[in-house]
DSSP file (Angstrom, degrees, kcal/mol; ACC not computed):
  #  RESIDUE AA STRUCTURE BP1 BP2  ACC     N-H-->O    O-->H-N    N-H-->O    O-->H-N    TCO  KAPPA ALPHA  PHI   PSI    X-CA   Y-CA   Z-CA
    1    1 A X              0   0    0      0, 0.0   149,-2.4     0, 0.0     2,-0.4   0.000 360.0 360.0 360.0 120.8  113.8   83.5   92.2
    2    2 A X  E     -A  149   0A   0    147,-0.2    28,-2.2    26,-0.2    29,-1.7  -0.732 360.0-162.5 -89.9 129.9  112.8   84.0   88.6
    3    3 A X  E     -Ab 148  31A   0    145,-3.2   145,-1.8    -2,-0.4     2,-0.5  -0.893  12.5-160.5-117.0 142.3  111.0   87.3   87.8
    4    4 A X  E     -Ab 147  32A   0     27,-2.3    29,-3.4    -2,-0.4     2,-0.5  -0.989  14.0-164.3-117.5 122.9  108.9   88.4   84.8
    5    5 A X  E     +Ab 146  33A   0    141,-3.0   141,-2.4    -2,-0.5     2,-0.3  -0.918  18.4 154.1-113.4 131.1  108.5   92.1   84.4
    6    6 A X  E     + b   0  34A   0     27,-2.5    29,-2.4    -2,-0.5     2,-0.3  -0.964  10.8 172.8-147.7 163.6  105.8   93.7   82.2
    7    7 A X        +     0   0    0    125,-0.3   127,-0.7    -2,-0.3    30,-0.2  -0.975  54.8  32.7-160.0 164.9  103.8   96.8   81.8
    8    8 A X        +     0   0    0     28,-2.7   127,-0.5    -2,-0.3   128,-0.3   0.871  52.7 159.4  54.1  51.2  101.4   98.6   79.5
    9    9 A X        -     0   0    0     27,-0.3    29,-0.2    28,-0.3     5,-0.2   0.795  23.7-167.1 -75.3 -28.1   99.6   95.6   78.0
   10   10 A X     >> -     0   0    0     27,-2.6     4,-3.2     1,-0.2     5,-0.6   0.834  21.6-149.7  46.3  47.1   96.6   97.8   77.0
   11   11 A X  B  45 +e   15   0B   0     27,-1.7    -1,-0.2     1,-0.3    32,-0.1  -0.731  64.9   6.7 -92.4 144.9   94.3   94.9   76.3
   12   12 A X  T  45S+     0   0    0      3,-0.7    -1,-0.3    -2,-0.3    -2,-0.1  -0.895 125.6  58.7 -94.7  19.6   92.0   94.7   74.4
   13   13 A X  T  45S+     0   0    0     -3,-0.3    -2,-0.2     1,-0.1     3,-0.1   0.924 117.3  27.4 -76.8 -44.0   92.7   98.1   72.7
   14   14 A X  T  <5S+     0   0    0     -4,-3.2     2,-0.3     1,-0.3    -3,-0.2   0.685 137.6   2.9 -93.6 -20.5   96.3   97.6   71.5
   15   15 A X  B   < -e   11   0B   0     -5,-0.6    -3,-0.7    -6,-0.1    -1,-0.3  -0.970  62.3-128.0-157.2 159.2   96.1   93.8   71.1
   16   16 A X  S    S-     0   0    0     -2,-0.3     2,-0.3     1,-0.2    -1,-0.1   0.781  90.3  -2.9 -82.0 -28.7   93.5   91.1   71.5
   17   17 A X  S    S-     0   0    0     -3,-0.1    -1,-0.2    -5,-0.0     2,-0.1  -0.967  85.4 -80.8-155.3 166.5   95.6   88.9   73.8
   18   18 A X        -     0   0    0     -2,-0.3     5,-0.1     1,-0.1   117,-0.1  -0.478  60.4 -94.6 -70.1 143.7   99.0   88.7   75.4
   19   19 A X    >>  -     0   0    0    115,-0.2     4,-2.0    -2,-0.1     3,-0.5  -0.284  30.8-120.2 -60.3 144.2  101.7   87.3   73.1
   20   20 A X  H 3> S+     0   0    0      1,-0.2     4,-2.5     2,-0.2     5,-0.2   0.882 111.0  55.8 -56.3 -45.2  102.3   83.5   73.4
   21   21 A X  H 3> S+     0   0    0      1,-0.2     4,-1.8     2,-0.2    -1,-0.2   0.881 109.5  48.7 -57.5 -35.5  106.0   83.8   74.4
   22   22 A X  H <> S+     0   0    0     -3,-0.5     4,-1.8     2,-0.2    -1,-0.2   0.899 109.0  51.6 -70.9 -41.0  104.9   86.0   77.3
   23   23 A X  H  X S+     0   0    0     -4,-2.0     4,-1.0     1,-0.2    -2,-0.2   0.887 110.7  49.7 -62.3 -39.0  102.2   83.6   78.4
   24   24 A X  H  X S+     0   0    0     -4,-2.5     4,-0.8     1,-0.2     3,-0.3   0.886 107.9  53.4 -65.8 -38.9  104.8   80.8   78.4
   25   25 A X  H >X S+     0   0    0     -4,-1.8     4,-1.3     1,-0.2     3,-0.7   0.840  99.0  63.5 -67.4 -32.6  107.1   82.9   80.5
   26   26 A X  H 3< S+     0   0    0     -4,-1.8     3,-0.5     1,-0.2    26,-0.4   0.903 100.5  52.8 -54.6 -42.4  104.4   83.5   83.1
   27   27 A X  H 3< S+     0   0    0     -4,-1.0    -1,-0.2    -3,-0.3    -2,-0.2   0.759 110.3  47.6 -68.1 -25.4  104.4   79.8   83.8
   28   28 A X  H << S+     0   0    0     -4,-0.8    -1,-0.2    -3,-0.7    -2,-0.2   0.665  94.5  94.4 -87.3 -17.9  108.2   79.8   84.4
   29   29 A X     <  -     0   0    0     -4,-1.3    23,-0.5    -3,-0.5   -26,-0.2  -0.497  58.6-157.3 -83.0 142.5  108.3   82.8   86.7
   30   30 A X  S    S+     0   0    0    -28,-2.2     2,-0.4     1,-0.3   -27,-0.2   0.819  90.6  20.9 -76.9 -35.3  108.2   82.6   90.4
   31   31 A X  E     -b    3   0A   0    -29,-1.7   -27,-2.3    21,-0.1     2,-0.5  -0.999  68.5-156.4-136.7 131.9  106.8   86.2   90.5
   32   32 A X  E     -bc   4  54A   0     21,-2.9    23,-2.8    -2,-0.4     2,-0.5  -0.943  12.2-162.1-106.6 128.6  105.1   88.2   87.7
   33   33 A X  E     -bc   5  55A   0    -29,-3.4   -27,-2.5    -2,-0.5     2,-0.5  -0.947   6.7-174.3-113.1 126.1  105.4   92.0   88.1
   34   34 A X  E     -bc   6  56A   0     21,-2.2    23,-1.5    -2,-0.5   -27,-0.2  -0.979  12.1-160.3-123.4 121.2  103.0   94.2   86.1
   35   35 A X        -     0   0    0    -29,-2.4    77,-0.2    -2,-0.5    78,-0.2  -0.101  50.7 -91.1 -96.4  36.2  103.5   97.9   86.3
   36   36 A X  S    S+     0   0    0     21,-0.4   -28,-2.7   -30,-0.1   -27,-0.3   0.020  86.4  97.1  91.4 171.9  100.0   99.0   85.2
   37   37 A X        +     0   0    0    -29,-0.2   -27,-2.6   -30,-0.2   -28,-0.3   0.941  39.8 143.5  61.8  56.7   97.9   99.9   82.2
   38   38 A X        -     0   0    0    -29,-0.2   -27,-1.7   -30,-0.2     2,-0.6   0.825  38.0-162.6 -80.2 -41.0   96.3   96.6   81.9
   39   39 A X        +     0   0    0    -29,-0.2     2,-0.3   -27,-0.1    24,-0.3  -0.165  58.5  56.9  81.4 -33.0   93.0   98.3   80.9
   40   40 A X  S  > S-     0   0    0     -2,-0.6     4,-1.1     1,-0.1     3,-0.4  -0.947  72.0-133.8-129.9 155.0   90.7   95.3   81.4
   41   41 A X  H  > S+     0   0    0     -2,-0.3     4,-2.8     1,-0.2     5,-0.2   0.777 102.6  68.1 -71.9 -25.8   89.8   93.1   84.4
   42   42 A X  H  > S+     0   0    0      1,-0.2     4,-2.4     2,-0.2    -1,-0.2   0.894  99.7  50.2 -61.6 -37.9   90.1   89.9   82.2
   43   43 A X  H  > S+     0   0    0     -3,-0.4     4,-2.6     2,-0.2    -1,-0.2   0.913 110.9  48.3 -65.5 -43.2   93.8   90.5   81.8
   44   44 A X  H  X S+     0   0    0     -4,-1.1     4,-2.7     2,-0.2    -2,-0.2   0.922 111.4  50.3 -62.5 -43.7   94.2   90.9   85.6
   45   45 A X  H  X S+     0   0    0     -4,-2.8     4,-2.2     2,-0.2    -2,-0.2   0.913 110.8  50.0 -60.3 -42.9   92.2   87.7   86.1
   46   46 A X  H  X S+     0   0    0     -4,-2.4     4,-1.9     2,-0.2     5,-0.2   0.934 112.5  46.5 -61.7 -47.1   94.4   85.8   83.6
   47   47 A X  H  X S+     0   0    0     -4,-2.6     4,-2.0     1,-0.2    -2,-0.2   0.908 112.7  49.6 -64.6 -40.7   97.6   87.0   85.3
   48   48 A X  H  < S+     0   0    0     -4,-2.7    -1,-0.2     1,-0.2    -2,-0.2   0.880 113.4  46.9 -64.0 -36.7   96.2   86.1   88.8
   49   49 A X  H  < S+     0   0    0     -4,-2.2    -2,-0.2    -5,-0.2    -1,-0.2   0.805 120.1  36.5 -77.4 -28.5   95.2   82.6   87.6
   50   50 A X  H  < S+     0   0    0     -4,-1.9     2,-0.3    -5,-0.2    -2,-0.2   0.674 100.3  86.2 -97.4 -19.2   98.5   81.8   85.8
   51   51 A X     <  -     0   0    0     -4,-2.0     3,-0.2    -5,-0.2   -24,-0.1  -0.601  63.9-148.3 -88.4 141.9  101.0   83.4   88.1
   52   52 A X  S    S+     0   0    0    -23,-0.5     2,-0.3   -26,-0.4    -1,-0.1   0.893  95.5   0.5 -66.4 -40.0  102.5   81.7   91.2
   53   53 A X  S    S-     0   0    0    -24,-0.2   -21,-2.9   -23,-0.1     2,-0.5  -0.974  72.3-158.1-149.1 135.4  102.6   85.2   92.6
   54   54 A X  E     -c   32   0A   0     -2,-0.3     2,-0.5    -3,-0.2   -21,-0.2  -0.967   7.0-173.7-119.6 129.6  101.5   88.5   91.1
   55   55 A X  E     +c   33   0A   0    -23,-2.8   -21,-2.2    -2,-0.5     2,-0.3  -0.967  30.4 156.1-119.5 109.2  102.8   91.9   92.2
   56   56 A X  E     -c   34   0A   0     -2,-0.5    15,-0.6   -23,-0.2     2,-0.3  -0.931  26.8-167.4-142.2 156.3  100.8   94.6   90.3
   57   57 A X  B     -f   71   0C   0    -23,-1.5   -21,-0.4    -2,-0.3     2,-0.2  -0.869  30.0-103.8-133.9 167.7   99.6   98.2   90.3
   58   58 A X        -     0   0    0     13,-2.0    29,-0.4    -2,-0.3     2,-0.2  -0.640  32.4-151.4 -91.7 155.9   97.1  100.2   88.4
   59   59 A X    >   -     0   0    0     -2,-0.2     3,-1.6    28,-0.1   -23,-0.1  -0.602  35.9 -88.5-116.6-179.1   98.1  102.7   85.7
   60   60 A X  T 3  S+     0   0    0      1,-0.3   -24,-0.0    -2,-0.2    -2,-0.0   0.706 126.0  49.8 -66.4 -21.0   96.6  105.9   84.4
   61   61 A X  T 3  S+     0   0    0      2,-0.0     2,-0.5     0, 0.0    -1,-0.3   0.402  87.1 103.8 -95.9   2.1   94.5  104.0   81.8
   62   62 A X    <   -     0   0    0     -3,-1.6   -22,-0.1     1,-0.1    -4,-0.1  -0.750  63.1-146.1 -90.6 125.3   93.1  101.6   84.4
   63   63 A X    >>  -     0   0    0     -2,-0.5     4,-2.4   -24,-0.3     3,-0.6   0.024  35.8 -73.3 -83.1-170.9   89.5  102.4   85.4
   64   64 A X  H 3> S+     0   0    0      1,-0.2     4,-1.8     2,-0.2     5,-0.1   0.806 125.0  58.8 -56.9 -37.1   87.6  102.0   88.6
   65   65 A X  H 34 S+     0   0    0      1,-0.2     4,-0.5     2,-0.2    -1,-0.2   0.907 113.4  38.3 -63.6 -40.3   87.3   98.2   88.5
   66   66 A X  H X> S+     0   0    0     -3,-0.6     4,-1.6     2,-0.2     3,-0.9   0.870 112.8  55.9 -76.4 -38.6   91.1   97.8   88.4
   67   67 A X  H 3< S+     0   0    0     -4,-2.4    -2,-0.2     1,-0.3    -1,-0.2   0.806 103.1  57.1 -63.6 -28.1   91.7  100.6   90.8
   68   68 A X  T 3< S+     0   0    0     -4,-1.8    -1,-0.3    -5,-0.2    -2,-0.2   0.753 115.6  36.5 -71.6 -23.0   89.4   98.8   93.3
   69   69 A X  T <4 S+     0   0    0     -3,-0.9     2,-0.3    -4,-0.5    -2,-0.2   0.596 116.0  51.4-104.7 -15.5   91.6   95.7   93.1
   70   70 A X  S  < S-     0   0    0     -4,-1.6   -13,-0.2     4,-0.0     2,-0.1  -0.917  72.3-124.6-130.4 149.9   95.1   97.1   92.8
   71   71 A X  B     -f   57   0C   0    -15,-0.6   -13,-2.0    -2,-0.3     3,-0.1  -0.418  19.8-126.7 -83.9 166.1   97.3   99.7   94.6
   72   72 A X  S    S+     0   0    0      1,-0.3    15,-0.6   -15,-0.2     2,-0.4   0.832 102.4  24.2 -76.1 -35.4   99.0  102.7   93.1
   73   73 A X  E    S-G   86   0D   0     13,-0.1     2,-0.4   -16,-0.1    -1,-0.3  -0.998  74.1-166.0-130.9 132.9  102.3  101.5   94.6
   74   74 A X  E     -G   85   0D   0     11,-2.1    11,-2.3    -2,-0.4     2,-0.4  -0.921   3.7-169.0-118.7 148.4  103.1   97.9   95.5
   75   75 A X  E     +G   84   0D   0     -2,-0.4     2,-0.3     9,-0.2     9,-0.2  -0.989  12.5 157.4-136.9 144.5  106.1   96.7   97.6
   76   76 A X  E     -G   83   0D   0      7,-2.0     7,-3.0    -2,-0.4     2,-0.6  -0.975  39.6-120.7-160.1 150.9  107.5   93.3   98.3
   77   77 A X  E     +G   82   0D   0     -2,-0.3     2,-0.4     5,-0.2     5,-0.2  -0.883  37.3 177.8 -93.2 124.3  110.7   91.6   99.4
   78   78 A X  E >   -G   81   0D   0      3,-2.6     3,-1.8    -2,-0.6    73,-0.1  -0.989  66.1 -16.1-131.2 120.5  111.8   89.2   96.6
   79   79 A X  T 3  S-     0   0    0     -2,-0.4    74,-2.9     1,-0.3    75,-0.5   0.805 128.8 -51.8  57.8  31.4  115.0   87.2   96.9
   80   80 A X  T 3  S+     0   0    0      1,-0.3     2,-0.4    72,-0.2    -1,-0.3   0.555 116.5 112.4  83.2   7.8  116.3   89.5   99.7
   81   81 A X  E <   -G   78   0D   0     -3,-1.8    -3,-2.6    73,-0.1     2,-0.9  -0.894  69.2-125.3-114.7 145.8  115.7   92.7   97.7
   82   82 A X  E     -G   77   0D   0     -2,-0.4    25,-3.2    -5,-0.2    26,-2.0  -0.796  35.8-169.5 -91.7 108.2  113.2   95.4   98.5
   83   83 A X  E     -Gh  76 108D   0     -7,-3.0    -7,-2.0    -2,-0.9     2,-0.3  -0.702  10.2-172.7 -99.4 148.1  111.1   95.8   95.3
   84   84 A X  E     -Gh  75 109D   0     24,-1.8    26,-2.7    -2,-0.3     2,-0.4  -0.970   6.0-159.6-132.2 152.6  108.6   98.5   94.5
   85   85 A X  E     +Gh  74 110D   0    -11,-2.3   -11,-2.1    -2,-0.3     2,-0.3  -1.000  19.3 156.7-133.2 133.4  106.2   98.9   91.5
   86   86 A X  E     -G   73   0D   0     24,-2.1    26,-0.5    -2,-0.4   -13,-0.1  -0.975  35.7-137.6-148.6 153.7  104.6  102.1   90.2
   87   87 A X  S    S+     0   0    0    -15,-0.6    25,-2.0   -29,-0.4     2,-0.4   0.968  83.8  36.4 -80.0 -54.9  103.2  103.0   86.9
   88   88 A X        +     0   0    0     23,-0.1    -1,-0.2     1,-0.1    25,-0.1  -0.812  43.9 167.3-108.4 139.5  104.4  106.6   86.4
   89   89 A X        -     0   0    0     -2,-0.4    -1,-0.1     1,-0.4     2,-0.1   0.312  49.6-119.9-123.2   2.6  107.8  108.1   87.4
   90   90 A X        -     0   0    0      8,-0.0    -1,-0.4     2,-0.0     5,-0.1  -0.377  61.9  -6.2  86.6-169.8  107.6  111.4   85.4
   91   91 A X        -     0   0    0      1,-0.1     4,-0.0    -2,-0.1    -3,-0.0  -0.126  64.0-119.0 -62.1 156.7  109.9  112.6   82.7
   92   92 A X  S >  S+     0   0    0      2,-0.1     3,-2.1     3,-0.1     4,-0.3   0.900  93.5  87.3 -61.1 -42.3  113.1  110.8   81.8
   93   93 A X  T 3  S+     0   0    0      1,-0.3    -2,-0.1     2,-0.1     0, 0.0  -0.447 107.9   3.4 -64.6 122.5  115.3  113.8   82.8
   94   94 A X  T 3> S+     0   0    0     -2,-0.3     4,-2.5    -4,-0.0    -1,-0.3   0.527  89.9 132.4  81.5   8.2  116.0  113.6   86.5
   95   95 A X  H <>  +     0   0    0     -3,-2.1     4,-2.9     1,-0.2     5,-0.3   0.915  68.0  51.6 -59.1 -46.9  114.2  110.2   87.0
   96   96 A X  H  > S+     0   0    0     -4,-0.3     4,-2.4     1,-0.2    -1,-0.2   0.939 114.8  42.0 -59.7 -48.3  117.0  108.5   89.0
   97   97 A X  H  > S+     0   0    0      2,-0.2     4,-2.1     1,-0.2    -1,-0.2   0.932 116.2  49.0 -63.9 -46.1  117.2  111.4   91.5
   98   98 A X  H  X S+     0   0    0     -4,-2.5     4,-2.1     1,-0.2    -2,-0.2   0.918 114.6  43.8 -62.0 -44.7  113.4  111.8   91.8
   99   99 A X  H  X S+     0   0    0     -4,-2.9     4,-2.8    -5,-0.2    -1,-0.2   0.887 110.6  54.9 -70.6 -38.8  112.8  108.1   92.3
  100  100 A X  H  < S+     0   0    0     -4,-2.4    -1,-0.2    -5,-0.3    -2,-0.2   0.886 112.0  44.9 -60.9 -38.3  115.6  107.7   94.8
  101  101 A X  H >< S+     0   0    0     -4,-2.1     3,-0.5    -5,-0.2    -2,-0.2   0.874 116.5  44.9 -71.8 -37.8  114.1  110.5   96.8
  102  102 A X  H 3< S+     0   0    0     -4,-2.1    -2,-0.2     1,-0.2     2,-0.2   0.827 125.6  30.9 -75.8 -31.3  110.6  109.2   96.6
  103  103 A X  T ><  +     0   0    0     -4,-2.8     3,-1.5    -5,-0.2    -1,-0.2  -0.504  65.5 151.9-127.1  64.2  111.6  105.6   97.3
  104  104 A X  T <  S+     0   0    0     -3,-0.5    -1,-0.1     1,-0.3    -3,-0.1   0.649  73.0  59.5 -69.2 -13.6  114.6  105.7   99.6
  105  105 A X  T 3  S+     0   0    0     -3,-0.1     2,-0.3    21,-0.0    -1,-0.3   0.325  91.1  90.2 -96.9   6.7  113.7  102.3  101.1
  106  106 A X    <   -     0   0    0     -3,-1.5   -23,-0.2    -6,-0.1     3,-0.1  -0.716  49.9-168.0-107.8 155.1  113.8  100.3   97.9
  107  107 A X  S    S+     0   0    0    -25,-3.2    20,-2.6     1,-0.3     2,-0.4   0.701  84.9  24.2-100.0 -33.5  116.5   98.4   96.1
  108  108 A X  E     -hi  83 127D   0    -26,-2.0   -24,-1.8    18,-0.2     2,-0.5  -0.998  62.3-166.1-137.0 136.3  114.6   98.0   92.8
  109  109 A X  E     -hi  84 128D   0     18,-3.0    20,-2.7    -2,-0.4     2,-0.5  -0.986   6.0-163.1-124.1 120.5  111.8  100.0   91.3
  110  110 A X  E     +hi  85 129D   0    -26,-2.7   -24,-2.1    -2,-0.5     2,-0.3  -0.880  22.2 163.7-100.6 130.4  109.8   98.6   88.3
  111  111 A X  E     + i   0 130D   0     18,-2.5    20,-0.5    -2,-0.5   -24,-0.2  -0.864  16.3 179.6-140.5 174.7  107.8  101.2   86.4
  112  112 A X        +     0   0    0    -25,-2.0     2,-1.5   -26,-0.5   -23,-0.3  -0.264  37.8 109.0-139.7-133.7  105.9  101.6   83.1
  113  113 A X  S    S+     0   0    0    -77,-0.2   -25,-0.1     1,-0.2   -26,-0.1  -0.330  81.9  63.2  82.2 -50.0  103.9  104.3   81.3
  114  114 A X  S    S-     0   0    0     -2,-1.5    -1,-0.2     2,-0.2     3,-0.1   0.705  88.0-138.6 -80.7 -19.2  106.4  105.3   78.6
  115  115 A X        +     0   0    0      1,-0.2     2,-0.6    17,-0.2    18,-0.5   0.564  67.3 121.5  67.2  10.4  106.5  102.0   76.8
  116  116 A X        -     0   0    0     16,-0.2    16,-0.4    -4,-0.1    -1,-0.2  -0.912  69.0-120.4-107.7 117.8  110.2  102.7   76.5
  117  117 A X        -     0   0    0     -2,-0.6     2,-0.3    14,-0.2    14,-0.2  -0.223  36.5-176.8 -55.0 144.5  112.6  100.0   78.1
  118  118 A X  E     +J  130   0D   0     12,-2.1    12,-2.5    -7,-0.1     2,-0.3  -0.994  19.1 170.6-147.3 136.3  114.8  101.5   80.8
  119  119 A X  E     +J  129   0D   0     -2,-0.3     2,-0.3    10,-0.2    10,-0.2  -0.759  26.4 134.2-149.8  99.5  117.5  100.1   83.0
  120  120 A X  E     -J  128   0D   0      8,-1.9     8,-3.2    -2,-0.3     2,-0.4  -0.889  42.4-132.3-138.0 169.8  119.6  102.5   85.1
  121  121 A X  E     -J  127   0D   0     -2,-0.3     6,-0.2     6,-0.2     5,-0.1  -0.994  20.0-134.4-127.8 127.4  120.9  102.8   88.6
  122  122 A X    >   -     0   0    0      4,-3.2     3,-2.2    -2,-0.4   -25,-0.1  -0.322  33.0-104.6 -70.8 160.2  120.5  105.9   90.7
  123  123 A X  T 3  S+     0   0    0      1,-0.3    -1,-0.1     2,-0.1   -26,-0.0   0.757 122.8  60.7 -58.0 -23.4  123.6  107.2   92.7
  124  124 A X  T 3  S-     0   0    0    -28,-0.1    -1,-0.3     2,-0.1     3,-0.1   0.590 124.1-104.1 -78.0 -10.2  121.9  105.8   95.8
  125  125 A X  S <  S+     0   0    0     -3,-2.2     2,-0.3     1,-0.3    -2,-0.1   0.309  71.6 146.5 103.1  -7.2  122.0  102.3   94.3
  126  126 A X        -     0   0    0    -30,-0.1    -4,-3.2    -5,-0.1     2,-0.5  -0.498  41.2-143.2 -66.7 123.8  118.3  102.1   93.4
  127  127 A X  E     -iJ 108 121D   0    -20,-2.6   -18,-3.0    -2,-0.3     2,-0.5  -0.784  11.7-157.2 -88.8 127.0  117.8  100.1   90.2
  128  128 A X  E     -iJ 109 120D   0     -8,-3.2    -8,-1.9    -2,-0.5     2,-0.4  -0.928  12.6-178.3-110.2 126.8  115.1  101.4   87.9
  129  129 A X  E     +iJ 110 119D   0    -20,-2.7   -18,-2.5    -2,-0.5     2,-0.5  -0.985  14.6 178.3-129.8 126.1  113.6   99.0   85.4
  130  130 A X  E     -iJ 111 118D   0    -12,-2.5   -12,-2.1    -2,-0.4   -18,-0.2  -0.985  12.7-162.3-121.7 117.7  110.9   99.6   82.7
  131  131 A X        -     0   0    0    -20,-0.5   -14,-0.2    -2,-0.5     2,-0.2   0.453  30.6-137.1 -78.7   1.0  110.1   96.5   80.7
  132  132 A X        -     0   0    0    -16,-0.4     2,-0.4  -126,-0.1  -125,-0.3  -0.513  41.8 -54.2  74.5-149.6  108.5   98.5   77.8
  133  133 A X        -     0   0    0    -18,-0.5    11,-2.6     9,-0.3  -125,-0.2  -0.994  28.9-155.2-132.2 135.5  105.3   97.0   76.5
  134  134 A X  S    S+     0   0    0   -127,-0.7  -115,-0.2    -2,-0.4     9,-0.2   0.537  99.4  27.6 -82.0  -5.3  104.6   93.5   75.1
  135  135 A X  S    S+     0   0    0   -127,-0.5     2,-0.3     1,-0.2    -1,-0.1   0.552 120.4  44.2-130.9 -14.4  101.7   94.8   72.9
  136  136 A X        +     0   0    0   -128,-0.3    -1,-0.2     8,-0.1     8,-0.1  -0.777  50.6 175.1-141.9  91.9  102.2   98.4   72.1
  137  137 A X    >   -     0   0    0     -2,-0.3     3,-3.0     1,-0.2     5,-0.2   0.630  16.5-178.3 -75.9 -12.8  105.7   99.4   71.0
  138  138 A X  T 3  S-     0   0    0      1,-0.3    -1,-0.2     3,-0.1   -23,-0.1  -0.294  75.1 -10.2  47.9-118.1  104.8  103.0   70.1
  139  139 A X  T 3  S+     0   0    0     -2,-0.0    -1,-0.3     3,-0.0     2,-0.2   0.330 115.5 104.3 -92.6   8.4  108.0  104.5   68.8
  140  140 A X  S <  S-     0   0    0     -3,-3.0    -3,-0.1   -25,-0.1   -24,-0.0  -0.543  77.2-125.5 -86.6 154.8  110.2  101.6   69.8
  141  141 A X  S    S+     0   0    0     -2,-0.2     2,-0.3     1,-0.1    -1,-0.1   0.766  88.6  20.3 -70.6 -23.2  111.4   99.0   67.3
  142  142 A X  S    S-     0   0    0     -5,-0.2     2,-0.3    -6,-0.1    -9,-0.3  -0.968  76.6-110.3-143.2 155.7  109.9   96.1   69.2
  143  143 A X  E     - D   0 163A   0     20,-0.5    20,-2.8    -2,-0.3     2,-0.3  -0.662  52.6-174.1 -76.3 144.8  107.4   95.1   71.7
  144  144 A X  E     + D   0 162A   0    -11,-2.6     2,-0.3    -2,-0.3    18,-0.2  -0.920  29.6 179.1-143.6 163.3  109.3   94.0   74.9
  145  145 A X  E     - D   0 161A   0     16,-1.5    16,-3.4    -2,-0.3     2,-0.3  -0.920  24.5-128.0-149.6 172.6  109.3   92.5   78.4
  146  146 A X  E     -AD   5 160A   0   -141,-2.4  -141,-3.0    -2,-0.3     2,-0.3  -0.903  11.7-165.1-125.4 154.4  112.0   91.7   80.9
  147  147 A X  E     +AD   4 159A   0     12,-2.0    12,-2.9    -2,-0.3     2,-0.3  -0.934  17.0 164.6-127.4 158.1  113.1   88.8   83.0
  148  148 A X  E     -A    3   0A   0   -145,-1.8  -145,-3.2    -2,-0.3     2,-0.4  -0.963  29.3-125.5-159.5 168.8  115.5   88.8   86.0
  149  149 A X  E     -AD   2 156A   0      7,-3.0     7,-3.2    -2,-0.3     2,-0.5  -0.991  15.7-165.9-125.5 136.9  116.6   86.7   88.9
  150  150 A X  E     + D   0 155A   0   -149,-2.4     2,-0.3    -2,-0.4     5,-0.2  -0.985  24.6 146.8-122.7 122.1  116.6   87.8   92.5
  151  151 A X  E >   - D   0 154A   0      3,-2.4     3,-1.6    -2,-0.5   -71,-0.1  -0.963  62.2  -2.3-158.5 136.4  118.6   85.8   95.0
  152  152 A X  T 3  S-     0   0    0     -2,-0.3   -72,-0.2     1,-0.3     3,-0.1   0.835 128.6 -52.6  53.3  38.4  120.5   86.4   98.2
  153  153 A X  T 3  S+     0   0    0    -74,-2.9     2,-0.4     1,-0.2    -1,-0.3   0.677 115.8 111.2  75.0  16.5  120.0   90.2   98.0
  154  154 A X  E <   -D  151   0A   0     -3,-1.6    -3,-2.4   -75,-0.5     2,-0.5  -0.973  57.3-146.4-127.3 140.6  121.3   90.4   94.4
  155  155 A X  E     +D  150   0A   0     -2,-0.4     2,-0.3    -5,-0.2    -5,-0.2  -0.903  35.1 157.7-101.1 127.0  119.5   91.2   91.1
  156  156 A X  E     +D  149   0A   0     -7,-3.2    -7,-3.0    -2,-0.5     3,-0.1  -0.865  42.5  39.0-140.7 173.0  121.0   89.3   88.2
  157  157 A X  E     +     0   0A   0     -2,-0.3     2,-0.5    -9,-0.2   -10,-0.1   0.808  64.9 177.5  55.9  33.4  120.3   88.0   84.7
  158  158 A X  E     +     0   0A   0    -10,-0.1     2,-0.4    -3,-0.1   -10,-0.2  -0.572   9.0 175.5 -70.0 120.8  118.3   91.2   83.9
  159  159 A X  E     -D  147   0A   0    -12,-2.9   -12,-2.0    -2,-0.5     2,-0.6  -0.992  29.9-144.8-135.8 135.1  117.3   90.7   80.2
  160  160 A X  E     -D  146   0A   0     -2,-0.4     2,-0.5   -14,-0.2   -14,-0.2  -0.878  22.9-155.1 -96.2 124.6  115.1   92.6   77.8
  161  161 A X  E     -D  145   0A   0    -16,-3.4   -16,-1.5    -2,-0.6     2,-0.4  -0.872   3.6-146.5-107.0 130.4  113.2   90.3   75.5
  162  162 A X  E     -D  144   0A   0     -2,-0.5     2,-0.3   -18,-0.2   -18,-0.2  -0.757  14.1-143.0 -89.8 136.7  112.0   91.4   72.1
  163  163 A X  E     -D  143   0A   0    -20,-2.8   -20,-0.5    -2,-0.4     3,-0.1  -0.770  23.5-106.4 -98.5 146.1  108.7   89.9   70.8
  164  164 A X        -     0   0    0     -2,-0.3    -1,-0.1     1,-0.1   -22,-0.0  -0.329  48.4 -87.8 -66.3 153.1  108.2   89.0   67.2
  165  165 A X              0   0    0      1,-0.2    -1,-0.1   -23,-0.0   -23,-0.0  -0.261 360.0 360.0 -58.2 146.1  105.9   91.3   65.2
  166  166 A X              0   0    0     -3,-0.1    -1,-0.2   -31,-0.1    -2,-0.1   0.494 360.0 360.0 -76.7 360.0  102.2   90.4   65.4
């Protein structure tokens, strides 16, 4: 199962549209995961129309229209793994312990908010992934997203992809 992980698209404030390489990747993915801060319903409609399956949550910048359509936390079994998606996980310091305590029933947690790519594993085995942002790099050198594969209860081929400058 091919996964596409993204967060913090912030359309149309940070960019007018999603980058073309990301749009192409949506078509290849079995599941698209969006960890919030989409900002407009048009982006959600686009992701729903192009994705085979969308697993998404709202973020702190998502208003009432998106909050009415999306949960704060989403969960799904993908490729034999228990996935969770949430926008905010708090400060980097202590994140693994805090998330492992909050989500003891998950194998993988995808999150966003910071726009900073993150890939760590808590002592409990919980894998934490933040794909960064494909449209707003903030203090990072590149805009980014992630891909991964989930199969037979294993997460593999986790890759952070850099997008070319706009």
